[in-house]
Backbone as JSON Lines, residues from 0, in Angstrom:
{"i":0,"aa":"M","n":[2.88,-11.0,4.36],"ca":[3.17,-9.81,3.6],"c":[2.83,-8.58,4.44]}
{"i":1,"aa":"A","n":[3.78,-7.69,4.56],"ca":[3.53,-6.45,5.29],"c":[2.7,-5.53,4.42]}
{"i":2,"aa":"K","n":[1.56,-5.1,4.94],"ca":[0.66,-4.23,4.17],"c":[1.06,-2.78,4.38]}
{"i":3,"aa":"V","n":[2.29,-2.45,3.99],"ca":[2.78,-1.09,4.17],"c":[3.6,-0.69,2.95]}
{"i":4,"aa":"C","n":[3.44,0.57,2.52],"ca":[4.16,1.09,1.36],"c":[5.6,1.43,1.77]}
{"i":5,"aa":"V","n":[6.56,1.04,0.93],"ca":[7.97,1.3,1.22],"c":[8.26,2.79,1.13]}
{"i":6,"aa":"C","n":[7.6,3.49,0.23],"ca":[7.89,4.89,-0.02],"c":[7.28,5.82,1.03]}
{"i":7,"aa":"C","n":[5.97,5.74,1.21],"ca":[5.3,6.71,2.08],"c":[4.9,6.13,3.43]}
{"i":8,"aa":"G","n":[4.99,4.8,3.6],"ca":[4.65,4.19,4.86],"c":[3.16,4.01,5.1]}
{"i":9,"aa":"K","n":[2.37,4.16,4.03],"ca":[0.92,4.0,4.18],"c":[0.59,2.55,4.5]}
{"i":10,"aa":"G","n":[-0.22,2.36,5.53],"ca":[-0.62,1.03,5.96],"c":[-2.12,0.9,6.01]}
{"i":11,"aa":"P","n":[-2.62,-0.19,6.57],"ca":[-4.06,-0.37,6.62],"c":[-4.73,0.6,7.6]}
{"i":12,"aa":"A","n":[-5.95,0.97,7.26],"ca":[-6.77,1.79,8.14],"c":[-7.9,0.9,8.66]}
{"i":13,"aa":"F","n":[-8.38,1.2,9.84],"ca":[-9.4,0.36,10.46],"c":[-10.66,1.16,10.69]}
{"i":14,"aa":"G","n":[-11.77,0.46,10.59],"ca":[-13.06,1.1,10.79],"c":[-14.12,0.06,11.08]}
{"i":15,"aa":"N","n":[-15.36,0.44,10.83],"ca":[-16.48,-0.45,11.1],"c":[-17.26,-0.73,9.82]}
{"i":16,"aa":"S","n":[-17.7,-1.98,9.68],"ca":[-18.71,-2.31,8.68],"c":[-20.06,-2.12,9.35]}
{"i":17,"aa":"R","n":[-20.95,-1.47,8.66],"ca":[-22.29,-1.23,9.22],"c":[-23.31,-2.03,8.43]}
{"i":18,"aa":"S","n":[-24.03,-2.88,9.13],"ca":[-25.07,-3.66,8.48],"c":[-26.34,-2.82,8.35]}
{"i":19,"aa":"H","n":[-27.36,-3.41,7.78],"ca":[-28.63,-2.68,7.6],"c":[-29.22,-2.27,8.95]}
{"i":20,"aa":"S","n":[-28.99,-3.08,9.98],"ca":[-29.49,-2.74,11.32],"c":[-28.5,-1.89,12.11]}
{"i":21,"aa":"M","n":[-27.45,-1.39,11.44],"ca":[-26.42,-0.52,12.02],"c":[-25.58,-1.22,13.08]}
{"i":22,"aa":"V","n":[-25.47,-2.54,13.02],"ca":[-24.57,-3.27,13.91],"c":[-23.15,-3.08,13.37]}
{"i":23,"aa":"A","n":[-22.24,-2.71,14.24],"ca":[-20.86,-2.43,13.83],"c":[-19.99,-3.66,14.03]}
{"i":24,"aa":"T","n":[-19.27,-4.05,12.99],"ca":[-18.24,-5.08,13.08],"c":[-16.96,-4.49,12.53]}
{"i":25,"aa":"K","n":[-15.84,-4.87,13.13],"ca":[-14.56,-4.3,12.74],"c":[-14.19,-4.74,11.34]}
{"i":26,"aa":"R","n":[-13.6,-3.82,10.56],"ca":[-13.1,-4.15,9.24],"c":[-11.79,-3.42,9.0]}
{"i":27,"aa":"R","n":[-11.16,-3.74,7.88],"ca":[-9.83,-3.24,7.59],"c":[-9.79,-2.72,6.16]}
{"i":28,"aa":"F","n":[-9.33,-1.5,5.98],"ca":[-9.18,-0.9,4.66],"c":[-7.71,-1.04,4.26]}
{"i":29,"aa":"N","n":[-7.42,-1.95,3.33],"ca":[-6.04,-2.16,2.91],"c":[-5.66,-1.18,1.8]}
{"i":30,"aa":"P","n":[-4.41,-0.68,1.81],"ca":[-3.96,0.19,0.73],"c":[-3.75,-0.62,-0.54]}
{"i":31,"aa":"N","n":[-3.81,0.05,-1.67],"ca":[-3.61,-0.61,-2.97],"c":[-2.11,-0.71,-3.23]}
{"i":32,"aa":"L","n":[-1.53,-1.83,-2.8],"ca":[-0.09,-2.04,-2.93],"c":[0.22,-2.94,-4.12]}
{"i":33,"aa":"Q","n":[1.28,-2.58,-4.83],"ca":[1.74,-3.37,-5.97],"c":[3.18,-3.78,-5.69]}
{"i":34,"aa":"K","n":[3.52,-5.03,-6.06],"ca":[4.9,-5.5,-5.89],"c":[5.66,-5.15,-7.16]}
{"i":35,"aa":"V","n":[6.57,-4.2,-7.07],"ca":[7.31,-3.71,-8.24],"c":[8.8,-3.75,-7.96]}
{"i":36,"aa":"R","n":[9.58,-3.78,-9.04],"ca":[11.04,-3.69,-8.92],"c":[11.41,-2.22,-8.94]}
{"i":37,"aa":"I","n":[12.0,-1.74,-7.84],"ca":[12.4,-0.34,-7.75],"c":[13.91,-0.28,-7.51]}
{"i":38,"aa":"L","n":[14.47,0.87,-7.82],"ca":[15.89,1.09,-7.59],"c":[16.08,1.66,-6.18]}
{"i":39,"aa":"V","n":[16.82,0.93,-5.37],"ca":[17.21,1.4,-4.04],"c":[18.72,1.59,-4.09]}
{"i":40,"aa":"G","n":[19.14,2.85,-4.16],"ca":[20.56,3.13,-4.4],"c":[20.85,2.84,-5.87]}
{"i":41,"aa":"A","n":[21.68,1.82,-6.09],"ca":[21.98,1.41,-7.46],"c":[21.46,0.01,-7.76]}
{"i":42,"aa":"T","n":[20.97,-0.69,-6.73],"ca":[20.53,-2.07,-6.92],"c":[19.01,-2.15,-6.99]}
{"i":43,"aa":"P","n":[18.5,-2.92,-7.94],"ca":[17.04,-3.1,-8.0],"c":[16.59,-4.14,-6.98]}
{"i":44,"aa":"R","n":[15.43,-3.92,-6.39],"ca":[14.84,-4.91,-5.5],"c":[13.33,-4.83,-5.58]}
{"i":45,"aa":"R","n":[12.68,-5.93,-5.22],"ca":[11.22,-5.98,-5.24],"c":[10.69,-5.42,-3.93]}
{"i":46,"aa":"A","n":[9.7,-4.55,-4.05],"ca":[9.13,-3.94,-2.86],"c":[7.67,-3.63,-3.13]}
{"i":47,"aa":"Y","n":[6.91,-3.46,-2.04],"ca":[5.51,-3.09,-2.15],"c":[5.39,-1.58,-2.12]}
{"i":48,"aa":"V","n":[4.77,-1.02,-3.16],"ca":[4.6,0.42,-3.29],"c":[3.13,0.69,-3.58]}
{"i":49,"aa":"C","n":[2.57,1.71,-2.93],"ca":[1.17,2.04,-3.18],"c":[1.03,2.72,-4.54]}
{"i":50,"aa":"T","n":[-0.15,2.63,-5.11],"ca":[-0.37,3.16,-6.45],"c":[-0.28,4.68,-6.49]}
{"i":51,"aa":"R","n":[-0.52,5.34,-5.38],"ca":[-0.39,6.79,-5.35],"c":[1.07,7.21,-5.54]}
{"i":52,"aa":"C","n":[2.0,6.48,-4.91],"ca":[3.43,6.78,-5.07],"c":[3.9,6.43,-6.48]}
{"i":53,"aa":"L","n":[3.38,5.34,-7.04],"ca":[3.74,4.97,-8.42],"c":[3.28,6.03,-9.4]}
{"i":54,"aa":"K","n":[2.06,6.5,-9.24],"ca":[1.5,7.48,-10.16],"c":[2.2,8.83,-10.03]}
{"i":55,"aa":"A","n":[2.61,9.18,-8.81],"ca":[3.27,10.47,-8.57],"c":[4.73,10.45,-8.98]}
{"i":56,"aa":"G","n":[5.28,9.25,-9.26],"ca":[6.68,9.15,-9.66],"c":[7.65,9.28,-8.49]}
{"i":57,"aa":"K","n":[7.22,8.92,-7.3],"ca":[8.09,9.03,-6.12],"c":[9.15,7.93,-6.08]}
{"i":58,"aa":"V","n":[8.95,6.85,-6.85],"ca":[9.94,5.78,-6.92],"c":[10.34,5.61,-8.37]}
{"i":59,"aa":"T","n":[11.57,5.15,-8.59],"ca":[12.04,4.87,-9.94],"c":[12.0,3.37,-10.16]}
{"i":60,"aa":"K","n":[11.24,2.96,-11.17],"ca":[11.1,1.55,-11.47],"c":[12.35,1.06,-12.2]}
{"i":61,"aa":"A","n":[12.78,-0.15,-11.83],"ca":[13.93,-0.76,-12.48],"c":[13.48,-1.43,-13.76]}
{"i":62,"aa":"A","n":[14.33,-1.38,-14.77],"ca":[13.97,-1.97,-16.08],"c":[14.18,-3.46,-16.12]}
């Protein structure tokens, strides 16, 4: 599964997990993606959209 939003292109961000002794290990911040049916042109299709785009109404959900 591609961890990228169809609408805005938001993908995973990378950083460090810090333990109590401040040892850094690589980690990944995944976006909150939902698999929804959206209208692309006139045809509905399933796509991954982040919750920020859903809440803002940037995509039209298919019925």
